[in-house]
Kinemage of the C-alpha trace (Angstrom):
@kinemage 1
@onewidth
@group {chain A} dominant
@subgroup {mainchain}
@vectorlist {calphas} color= white
{ca met a 1} P 3.971 -3.390 25.378
{ca gln a 2} L 5.207 -0.039 25.267
{ca thr a 3} L 2.714 3.291 25.465
{ca met a 4} L 1.401 4.217 22.009
{ca arg a 5} L 2.447 7.813 20.940
{ca ala a 6} L 1.761 10.397 18.148
{ca pro a 7} L 3.277 9.775 14.594
{ca ala a 8} L 7.099 10.674 14.038
{ca ala a 9} L 7.373 14.018 12.353
{ca ser a 10} L 6.128 13.537 9.070
{ca gly a 11} L 5.853 16.900 7.334
{ca ala a 12} L 2.427 18.024 8.755
{ca ala a 13} L 3.545 18.903 12.599
{ca thr a 14} L 5.581 21.115 14.343
{ca arg a 15} L 6.296 20.819 17.970
{ca val a 16} L 5.090 23.612 20.469
{ca ala a 17} L 6.298 23.965 24.061
{ca gly a 18} L 6.866 19.881 24.287
{ca arg a 19} L 3.278 19.359 22.772
{ca arg a 20} L 3.019 18.396 18.819
{ca val a 21} L 0.795 20.144 17.055
{ca phe a 22} L -0.604 19.703 12.856
{ca arg a 23} L -0.354 23.068 10.756
{ca pro a 24} L -3.363 23.882 8.566
{ca met a 25} L -2.608 21.812 5.443
{ca ala a 26} L -2.467 23.692 2.234
{ca ala a 27} L -5.433 23.811 0.502
{ca thr a 28} L -5.001 21.120 -2.610
{ca lys a 29} L -7.482 19.585 -4.686
{ca leu a 30} L -8.060 15.674 -3.656
{ca ala a 31} L -8.122 13.050 -6.015
{ca ala a 32} L -11.625 11.106 -6.257
{ca gly a 33} L -12.005 8.585 -3.405
{ca val a 34} L -9.332 10.682 -1.383
{ca thr a 35} L -10.648 12.103 2.012
{ca thr a 36} L -9.488 13.892 4.859
{ca asp a 37} L -13.498 13.534 6.640
{ca met a 38} L -12.362 11.076 9.528
{ca ser a 39} L -16.216 10.291 10.507
{ca lys a 40} L -16.869 6.794 10.548
{ca arg a 41} L -18.689 5.632 7.208
{ca thr a 42} L -21.786 3.365 7.270
{ca ile a 43} L -21.026 0.112 4.671
{ca pro a 44} L -23.014 -2.554 3.289
{ca ala a 45} L -22.576 -5.106 5.907
{ca lys a 46} L -23.369 -8.422 4.030
{ca leu a 47} L -19.436 -7.989 2.347
{ca glu a 48} L -18.602 -9.307 5.866
{ca glu a 49} L -20.155 -12.602 5.200
{ca gly a 50} L -19.253 -15.835 3.813
{ca glu a 51} L -15.556 -17.141 3.401
{ca met a 52} L -12.879 -15.195 1.869
{ca pro a 53} L -13.022 -14.527 -2.188
{ca leu a 54} L -10.474 -16.005 -4.163
{ca asn a 55} L -10.040 -16.838 -7.849
{ca thr a 56} L -13.418 -15.967 -8.617
{ca tyr a 57} L -12.317 -14.890 -11.963
{ca ser a 58} L -10.050 -16.355 -14.291
{ca asn a 59} L -7.783 -15.387 -17.591
{ca lys a 60} L -10.174 -17.946 -19.617
{ca ala a 61} L -13.276 -16.389 -17.858
{ca pro a 62} L -12.380 -12.735 -16.931
{ca phe a 63} L -14.741 -9.972 -15.011
{ca lys a 64} L -15.616 -7.170 -17.532
{ca ala a 65} L -15.545 -4.064 -15.291
{ca lys a 66} L -15.311 -0.123 -15.723
{ca val a 67} L -13.032 2.543 -15.765
{ca lys a 68} L -14.601 5.346 -13.471
{ca ser a 69} L -12.110 7.518 -12.692
{ca val a 70} L -8.559 8.249 -13.103
{ca glu a 71} L -5.871 10.286 -11.688
{ca lys a 72} L -2.478 11.239 -11.256
{ca ile a 73} L -1.532 11.430 -7.221
{ca thr a 74} L 2.154 12.492 -7.269
{ca gly a 75} L 3.735 15.865 -7.587
{ca pro a 76} L 5.927 17.495 -10.210
{ca lys a 77} L 9.297 16.715 -8.768
{ca ala a 78} L 8.362 12.848 -8.216
{ca thr a 79} L 10.303 10.494 -9.919
{ca gly a 80} L 7.838 8.897 -11.899
{ca glu a 81} L 4.020 8.958 -12.541
{ca thr a 82} L 1.457 7.179 -10.189
{ca cys a 83} L -2.325 7.233 -10.587
{ca his a 84} L -5.216 6.435 -8.187
{ca ile a 85} L -7.891 4.313 -10.474
{ca ile a 86} L -11.531 3.841 -9.530
{ca ile a 87} L -12.927 1.131 -11.104
{ca glu a 88} L -16.890 0.598 -11.519
{ca thr a 89} L -16.958 -3.197 -10.349
{ca glu a 90} L -20.803 -3.110 -9.280
{ca gly a 91} L -19.613 -5.188 -6.314
{ca lys a 92} L -19.447 -8.760 -8.449
{ca ile a 93} L -15.795 -8.992 -7.552
{ca pro a 94} L -15.655 -9.167 -4.136
{ca phe a 95} L -12.314 -9.382 -2.293
{ca trp a 96} L -10.709 -8.776 1.291
{ca glu a 97} L -8.254 -6.381 2.285
{ca gly a 98} L -4.618 -7.149 1.267
{ca gln a 99} L -5.509 -8.893 -1.790
{ca ser a 100} L -4.837 -8.019 -5.924
{ca tyr a 101} L -6.753 -7.857 -8.910
{ca gly a 102} L -5.623 -9.656 -12.224
{ca val a 103} L -5.644 -6.652 -15.300
{ca ile a 104} L -5.435 -8.609 -18.793
{ca pro a 105} L -4.280 -5.458 -20.871
{ca pro a 106} L -6.043 -5.435 -24.556
{ca gly a 107} L -4.367 -6.552 -27.780
{ca thr a 108} L -2.342 -9.805 -28.354
{ca lys a 109} L 1.119 -10.800 -28.579
{ca ile a 110} L 2.767 -13.624 -30.666
{ca asn a 111} L 3.870 -16.440 -28.105
{ca ser a 112} L 7.675 -18.424 -28.375
{ca lys a 113} L 5.206 -21.205 -30.632
{ca gly a 114} L 4.697 -18.251 -33.161
{ca lys a 115} L 0.790 -18.377 -31.924
{ca glu a 116} L -1.145 -15.239 -31.314
{ca val a 117} L -2.456 -15.228 -27.835
{ca pro a 118} L -3.962 -12.737 -25.430
{ca his a 119} L -1.639 -10.945 -23.225
{ca gly a 120} L -0.851 -11.514 -19.523
{ca thr a 121} L -2.144 -10.827 -16.645
{ca arg a 122} L -0.276 -8.031 -14.290
{ca leu a 123} L -1.648 -8.049 -10.711
{ca tyr a 124} L -2.299 -5.126 -8.373
{ca ser a 125} L -2.636 -4.735 -5.140
{ca ile a 126} L -6.127 -3.513 -4.445
{ca ala a 127} L -5.808 0.216 -3.098
{ca ser a 128} L -9.464 0.526 -1.414
{ca ser a 129} L -11.417 -1.633 1.377
{ca arg a 130} L -13.768 -4.060 0.192
{ca tyr a 131} L -16.415 -1.208 0.300
{ca gly a 132} L -14.248 1.050 -2.260
{ca asp a 133} L -13.721 4.650 -2.311
{ca val a 134} L -17.668 5.446 -1.622
{ca phe a 135} L -17.866 2.887 0.804
{ca asp a 136} L -21.046 1.070 -1.485
{ca gly a 137} L -19.112 -1.750 -1.845
{ca asn a 138} L -19.600 -1.271 -6.017
{ca thr a 139} L -16.021 0.191 -6.732
{ca ala a 140} L -12.358 -1.272 -5.939
{ca ser a 141} L -9.330 1.283 -6.556
{ca leu a 142} L -5.842 0.746 -7.923
{ca cys a 143} L -2.379 2.014 -7.291
{ca val a 144} L -0.291 2.132 -10.540
{ca arg a 145} L 2.628 3.390 -11.390
{ca arg a 146} L 3.560 4.344 -15.010
{ca ala a 147} L 6.065 1.939 -16.220
{ca val a 148} L 8.584 3.973 -18.867
{ca tyr a 149} L 11.451 2.860 -20.214
{ca val a 150} L 14.621 5.666 -20.644
{ca asp a 151} L 17.037 4.919 -23.307
{ca pro a 152} L 20.393 5.281 -21.025
{ca glu a 153} L 22.098 6.687 -24.264
{ca thr a 154} L 19.850 9.551 -25.317
{ca gly a 155} L 17.866 10.007 -21.952
{ca lys a 156} L 14.574 9.710 -23.859
{ca glu a 157} L 11.913 7.472 -23.330
{ca asp a 158} L 11.398 4.850 -25.572
{ca pro a 159} L 7.649 4.707 -26.258
{ca ala a 160} L 8.214 0.794 -27.595
{ca lys a 161} L 9.222 -0.141 -24.334
{ca lys a 162} L 6.916 1.109 -21.736
{ca gly a 163} L 4.598 -0.921 -19.516
{ca leu a 164} L 2.113 -2.453 -21.475
{ca cys a 165} L -0.518 -2.535 -18.830
{ca ser a 166} L 0.333 0.104 -16.458
{ca asn a 167} L 0.402 2.830 -19.398
{ca phe a 168} L -2.733 1.316 -20.581
{ca leu a 169} L -4.372 2.031 -16.858
{ca cys a 170} L -3.070 5.237 -16.455
{ca asp a 171} L -4.355 6.694 -20.006
{ca ala a 172} L -7.722 5.095 -19.509
{ca ala a 173} L -10.547 7.247 -19.626
{ca pro a 174} L -14.189 6.946 -17.856
{ca gly a 175} L -15.757 4.202 -19.750
{ca thr a 176} L -13.164 2.019 -20.659
{ca glu a 177} L -13.756 -1.456 -20.216
{ca ile a 178} L -11.219 -3.527 -18.686
{ca met a 179} L -10.986 -7.345 -18.066
{ca met a 180} L -9.915 -8.427 -14.855
{ca thr a 181} L -9.117 -11.741 -12.803
{ca gly a 182} L -9.197 -12.911 -8.967
{ca pro a 183} L -8.751 -11.835 -6.569
{ca thr a 184} L -5.771 -13.306 -5.733
{ca gly a 185} L -3.722 -13.229 -2.430
{ca lys a 186} L -3.711 -14.943 1.310
{ca val a 187} L -0.578 -13.406 2.528
{ca leu a 188} L -1.410 -9.532 3.209
{ca leu a 189} L -4.230 -10.275 5.449
{ca leu a 190} L -5.564 -8.520 8.524
{ca pro a 191} L -5.111 -11.028 11.567
{ca ala a 192} L -7.967 -11.921 13.597
{ca asp a 193} L -6.872 -9.919 16.476
{ca gln a 194} L -8.391 -6.213 16.364
{ca asn a 195} L -5.979 -5.626 18.844
{ca ala a 196} L -2.624 -6.685 17.582
{ca pro a 197} L -0.277 -3.944 16.570
{ca leu a 198} L 0.317 -3.707 12.916
{ca ile a 199} L 3.917 -2.762 11.433
{ca met a 200} L 3.851 -1.898 7.567
{ca val a 201} L 6.836 -1.751 5.510
{ca ala a 202} L 5.692 0.171 1.891
{ca thr a 203} L 7.964 1.320 -0.867
{ca gly a 204} L 5.914 3.038 -3.783
{ca thr a 205} L 2.859 1.776 -5.254
{ca gly a 206} L 3.499 -1.116 -2.266
{ca ile a 207} L 1.321 1.290 0.137
{ca ala a 208} L -1.688 -0.135 -2.082
{ca pro a 209} L -2.786 -2.937 0.690
{ca phe a 210} L -2.111 -0.668 3.587
{ca arg a 211} L -4.304 1.708 2.378
{ca ser a 212} L -7.463 -0.678 2.058
{ca phe a 213} L -6.050 -1.267 5.846
{ca trp a 214} L -6.386 1.589 7.228
{ca arg a 215} L -9.611 2.758 5.684
{ca arg a 216} L -10.883 -0.222 7.141
{ca cys a 217} L -9.527 0.526 10.346
{ca phe a 218} L -10.358 4.013 10.960
{ca leu a 219} L -12.871 5.196 7.943
{ca glu a 220} L -15.638 2.597 8.244
{ca asn a 221} L -18.146 1.556 10.863
{ca val a 222} L -17.752 -2.310 10.588
{ca pro a 223} L -20.506 -4.102 12.403
{ca gly a 224} L -18.105 -6.667 14.635
{ca tyr a 225} L -14.825 -5.235 13.783
{ca lys a 226} L -12.795 -2.339 15.812
{ca phe a 227} L -9.466 -2.230 15.581
{ca thr a 228} L -7.524 -0.991 18.649
{ca gly a 229} L -3.952 -1.887 18.301
{ca leu a 230} L -1.357 0.222 17.072
{ca phe a 231} L -0.993 1.041 13.088
{ca trp a 232} L 2.342 1.927 11.851
{ca leu a 233} L 3.345 2.688 8.642
{ca phe a 234} L 6.716 3.224 7.193
{ca met a 235} L 6.901 4.463 3.895
{ca gly a 236} L 10.133 4.753 1.562
{ca val a 237} L 9.561 7.422 -1.640
{ca ala a 238} L 12.141 9.291 -3.688
{ca asn a 239} L 11.033 12.689 -2.189
{ca ser a 240} L 8.237 14.597 -1.187
{ca asp a 241} L 6.349 15.025 -4.481
{ca ala a 242} L 6.406 11.287 -4.514
{ca lys a 243} L 4.061 10.500 -1.446
{ca leu a 244} L 1.184 8.831 -2.294
{ca tyr a 245} L -2.195 9.545 0.060
{ca asp a 246} L -0.554 11.738 2.119
{ca glu a 247} L -3.778 13.637 3.005
{ca glu a 248} L -5.563 11.021 4.428
{ca leu a 249} L -2.567 9.831 6.437
{ca gln a 250} L -2.197 13.045 7.868
{ca ala a 251} L -5.749 13.130 8.743
{ca ile a 252} L -5.804 9.614 10.253
{ca ala a 253} L -2.569 10.960 12.273
{ca lys a 254} L -4.101 13.970 13.539
{ca ala a 255} L -7.425 11.997 14.040
{ca tyr a 256} L -5.720 9.299 16.106
{ca pro a 257} L -2.919 10.425 18.026
{ca ser a 258} L -2.372 7.356 20.187
{ca gln a 259} L -2.912 4.986 17.633
{ca phe a 260} L -1.709 6.016 14.361
{ca arg a 261} L 2.150 6.620 13.606
{ca leu a 262} L 4.009 7.304 10.450
{ca asp a 263} L 7.581 7.969 9.320
{ca tyr a 264} L 8.751 8.647 5.825
{ca ala a 265} L 12.129 7.492 4.406
{ca leu a 266} L 12.821 10.189 1.737
{ca ser a 267} L 15.702 8.782 -0.199
{ca arg a 268} L 16.233 12.016 -2.159
{ca glu a 269} L 15.779 14.613 0.699
{ca gln a 270} L 16.675 12.879 4.251
{ca lys a 271} L 19.877 11.614 5.568
{ca asn a 272} L 20.617 8.368 7.347
{ca arg a 273} L 22.626 8.391 10.425
{ca lys a 274} L 25.854 7.767 8.691
{ca gly a 275} L 24.941 10.779 6.444
{ca gly a 276} L 24.055 8.680 3.338
{ca lys a 277} L 20.702 8.620 1.489
{ca met a 278} L 17.457 7.660 4.203
{ca tyr a 279} L 16.044 4.394 2.644
{ca ile a 280} L 13.399 2.461 3.876
{ca gln a 281} L 15.508 0.221 6.099
{ca asp a 282} L 17.307 3.086 7.634
{ca lys a 283} L 14.177 4.317 8.934
{ca val a 284} L 13.287 1.114 10.471
{ca glu a 285} L 16.383 0.737 12.135
{ca glu a 286} L 15.900 4.184 13.683
{ca tyr a 287} L 12.975 2.282 15.494
{ca ala a 288} L 14.619 -1.341 15.607
{ca asp a 289} L 13.893 -1.222 19.698
{ca glu a 290} L 10.035 -0.421 19.319
{ca val a 291} L 9.616 -2.623 16.513
{ca phe a 292} L 11.188 -5.628 18.013
{ca asp a 293} L 9.489 -5.514 21.249
{ca leu a 294} L 5.944 -5.170 19.233
{ca leu a 295} L 6.723 -8.065 17.525
{ca asn a 296} L 7.612 -9.991 20.555
{ca asn a 297} L 4.176 -9.198 21.830
{ca gly a 298} L 2.314 -10.231 19.002
{ca gly a 299} L 2.495 -7.787 16.519
{ca his a 300} L 2.392 -8.173 12.864
{ca met a 301} L 4.786 -6.990 10.001
{ca tyr a 302} L 3.923 -6.456 6.183
{ca phe a 303} L 6.379 -5.813 3.720
{ca cys a 304} L 4.995 -4.668 0.104
{ca gly a 305} L 6.698 -3.284 -2.948
{ca leu a 306} L 9.923 -3.577 -5.386
{ca lys a 307} L 11.459 -7.039 -4.287
{ca gly a 308} L 14.769 -4.904 -4.259
{ca met a 309} L 13.876 -3.535 -0.979
{ca met a 310} L 14.015 -6.716 1.025
{ca pro a 311} L 18.055 -7.578 1.089
{ca gly a 312} L 18.515 -3.775 2.702
{ca ile a 313} L 15.605 -4.804 5.458
{ca gln a 314} L 16.794 -8.499 5.700
{ca glu a 315} L 20.531 -7.322 6.513
{ca met a 316} L 19.418 -4.480 9.016
{ca leu a 317} L 16.863 -6.629 10.690
{ca glu a 318} L 19.610 -9.259 11.015
{ca arg a 319} L 22.554 -6.899 12.027
{ca val a 320} L 19.931 -5.728 14.897
{ca ala a 321} L 18.929 -9.129 15.835
{ca lys a 322} L 22.681 -10.045 16.020
{ca glu a 323} L 23.039 -7.347 18.745
{ca lys a 324} L 19.963 -8.684 20.906
{ca gly a 325} L 21.534 -11.711 21.165
{ca leu a 326} L 19.083 -13.382 19.009
{ca asn a 327} L 19.585 -15.819 15.937
{ca tyr a 328} L 17.772 -13.982 13.129
{ca glu a 329} L 16.641 -17.025 11.140
{ca glu a 330} L 15.030 -18.494 14.111
{ca trp a 331} L 13.488 -15.066 15.069
{ca val a 332} L 11.939 -15.066 11.468
{ca glu a 333} L 10.658 -18.307 11.191
{ca asn a 334} L 9.166 -18.062 14.684
{ca leu a 335} L 7.180 -15.119 13.452
{ca lys a 336} L 6.035 -16.709 10.306
{ca his a 337} L 5.111 -19.731 12.185
{ca lys a 338} L 2.574 -17.735 14.446
{ca asn a 339} L 1.359 -15.896 11.360
{ca gln a 340} L 3.079 -12.837 12.045
{ca trp a 341} L 5.402 -12.010 8.871
{ca his a 342} L 3.528 -11.003 5.909
{ca val a 343} L 5.595 -10.703 2.663
{ca glu a 344} L 4.342 -9.406 -1.153
{ca val a 345} L 7.288 -8.204 -3.068
{ca tyr a 346} L 7.483 -8.180 -7.181
């Protein structure tokens, strides 16, 4: 396996006399729960016990939680509004990193049979470790993009067509009660091998489960768990104002330069090798040799975000595999068979 190196340039480092040095970050107010303090936190280890929680609460018997805080974490030039939402759970709806919660928005709808029924459940990947943003196990966090509809003729938002659940969450005041289900999901879990390289490819709020990963790997002192592998995140967003949790990422990059790599694909600011917009597959392709080598040596690759990201990524990987004399379908099937390939898109 190749020697691990510091993160690729991501806006917080410059090269001086051949060395990578980090510029002091501008003083900005961090959202609640977001930290640049890289000291390892003590956590309630009882949450390490027992089997993975799954579907503890259902639509018919949901869990009642309360919103603790809601903060916008995108800048003014972002292409949309994304919020970091901390939920008070009192530790009563435990989960593992990589799982999702369901949220049932308030109100009712008329179904196809003309009957009034509750709204359906919306799934959100959990954006904190099982110990929450304050490491006590009593909260969990969500990363939610406000869904709006812009009329193509008028260019104005149509409130009647806005996303019901995302707007409910992004507008929620502290103390607002929310109905939750789950946790669900067995696809995006961390491997048992604590030395396995982790390669994560995210677009937008698809970063949520990977935040749960990096907090467990780098911010928590978990008995019996010590991550010693390479943590490599590829993140695709439109521009710098659309970056999510960048303060935490830059702090980890500075504290763990040999273990942590971060590469952004900023489609409206960067160009790919052919002079077009830099999409997530273009950024991954720049490091294709390293990615294939890591996967051939036990690495795990994760994908999370809008399902529209996958065709471009798959086409790129298939092309690279062919250049390497590999049968792409057989290569991916082998990774799936070894549980090294993890895809959760929506």
